[in-house]
N, C-alpha and C positions, 0 to 999 in steps of 0.2 A: 705432516711436516710442521715443525715448530716455527711460529712466526718470529721474524727478526724484531729486536727491540724497536728499531726505527719504523717498523710497519704496524706497531700496536696503535690502536685508536682509543684514546681516553675520553670518558664522558665529558670532561671539562672542555675538550676540544671539539666536541660534536655540536650539531645544530640543536638549538633550544627546542624542547618539546612543549608545544602549546597546551596539549591535554596529555599529561604523562601516563594516565591510566591506560591508554591504548597502546603504548609502547612505541619504540622507534621504527619497527617494521611498517606499521600503519602510516606513520609520518612519511617514510620513504615511498610508499605506494602512492600517497597523495601527491608528493613532489613529482613522481614519475607521470602521474595523470596530467598534472599542470604543464609538463614539458611536451605533451603531444600536440602536434599541429592540427590534427583533425578533430573537429567538434564531435563527430560521431564516435571516435575512439575515446575521447574524454568522457562522453556520456556512458559508454560501455564500462570503462574502468571505474567511474564514480559509482555505478550500480553494484559492481563487484566489490568495491571497498565497503559500501554500505552493508552488503551481505556479510562480509567478514566482521565488521563492527558489531552487527546484530548477534552473530554467533558467539561473540565474546561476552555478551550480557544476556544469556537466554532467560534469566529470571525476570527480565523487564519486558519481554515480548508482549505480554498481555496488558501492559500499562498503556493508558490512553495517550495518543500522540507520540508513541515510541519512535515510529519512523520519522516523524517530523523532527524529533530531538536529534536523531542520528544525522539527518541531512544538515541541520544547523551546525552540529559539531564538525561535520566534514568541511563546511565552508569556513568555519572558524579556524580549523587546523591548517587550512590552505592560506590563511591570512587574508581571506576574502578575495583571493586571486584566481581561484579555479573557475574557469568559464565552462560551466556544464549546466544542463537543464535539470531543474529540480521539480518534483511534484508539489512542492510547497513554496510559499513565498520565501525568498532568500533573506537571511538575517542582515541587519544593517550594522556596519562597524561603528557608525556614529552613535546609534542607540545603545549598542553593547558597551561602549566606552564612556557613555554619558555619566556625569556625576549625579547621583541621586539628590533630591531635595532634602535639606536637613530636616529632621523630625522635630516638631515642637513638643517640648516636654510639658505635659499638662499639669503644671503646678500653679494653681491659682492663689493659694494661700500658704506660702512657705512657713509661716509661723504656726500653722495648725497641721503640720505634716503627720502628726500621730493619728489623725482621723483617716488619712488615706484619700486618694483622688476619687475613689468610687463613691464616697459620701457626697461629694459635690454633685456628681451625676444623679444620685438618688434624690438630692434636694431639688435639683432642677426639674426632675420628673414630677415630684410632689407639688411643686409650684405651678405646674401646668395643668394639674387636675382641677375639676370643678369642686367647689365647696360641698362637703358632705361627709358622711360617716367613713367612707373608704379613704378619703384624703386625710381626715383626722387620725385614723388608725395608722396610716402610713407615716405620718409626721411623728407620732409617738414612737413607732418602731424605729425610725431613723434616730430620734433623740436617745433612745435606749442604747442603740448601737454606738452612737457617739460617746455615750457615757462609758460603755464597756471598753472602747478604744482608748479613751482618756485614762481609765484606770490601768489598762495594760501598759501604758506609757509611764504613768505616775506611781502606780503600785501603792497608793495610799487611799485617799478619798477625795470626793469632789462634790460641791453643792450643785443641786439641780439648776440653780440660777445661772451658774457659769456655762453649763451646757446649752441652756435655752438662749443665752446671749450670743454664744457662738453660732447657734442655729440661725438666729436672726441676722447675724452678720454674713454668714455664708450664703444665705438666701437673698442677699441684697435687700433685706427688709420686707420680702414678700411673705415670709412665714414668721408670724409673731405670736408665740404662745407663752410669752414671758409672764403673763398674769394668770396662766392656767392653774386650776386647783388640782389637776391630775398629777399624781406623783410618778416619777420615773422609778425604775427598778432600784432596789436597795443596793448600796455600794458593797456591803458585806456579802450579799448573795452573789453579785457579779464576780467579786474577787474569788469567792469559794469555787464558783463554776470554772473560772480560769485556771485555778490551781488543779482542779480535778482533770481538766482537759490536758494540761501540761503533764501531769503524772501519767495519764493514759498514753500520751504520745511517747513519753520516755519508756514506758513499759513495753509498748509495741516495738520501739526501736531496739530495745535490749533483746526481745524475743527474736527479732529478725536477724540480729547479729549472731545470736546463738545458733540459729538454723543454718546460717551461712558459714559458720566456723567449720574448718576441716576436722574430720575425725580419722585418726589413724589406728 
């Protein structure tokens, strides 16, 4: 029998689905369970709904805490109104809807952005080490990496004194090798290595695109 136009039910007029992935029938089953007066009947229906929800995602059955996740989703879809016993701690609406703390962007030296934030972390680690060959080797490695990053941004050349001054500033004066006689890597060699790496990446990208191209 064909439904009359005034009997048709449009999605825009239906109840909002909290977790659409489970579909409207699961939501109706949960609403039915909430409407039961008997706690025993609500518990029986809740377990049956959990079983159906699990069957809808069989690929996740071996995932740790899968059952816990299903029970959490059950209470969430009920608007936290389903009064049923759960084998796990019930989720809290306040915690779920809580606004997360804003993340602090770790930008300590905006004018030296071309070095990247990891450089500052490496410098802090080097500053905490005891004086010795290992620390000296790490400092020179950091300085060479800073020079490479600078050239990647500048694409020209840079004096070692500029890098060593930046290193002194970024370490808050704890690392001072401005008077060292040891030379950093040559700018021309670093630029050549960068060009070689860039060409290698472009070549690999072109090969990958050719492999993915459809052939008829």
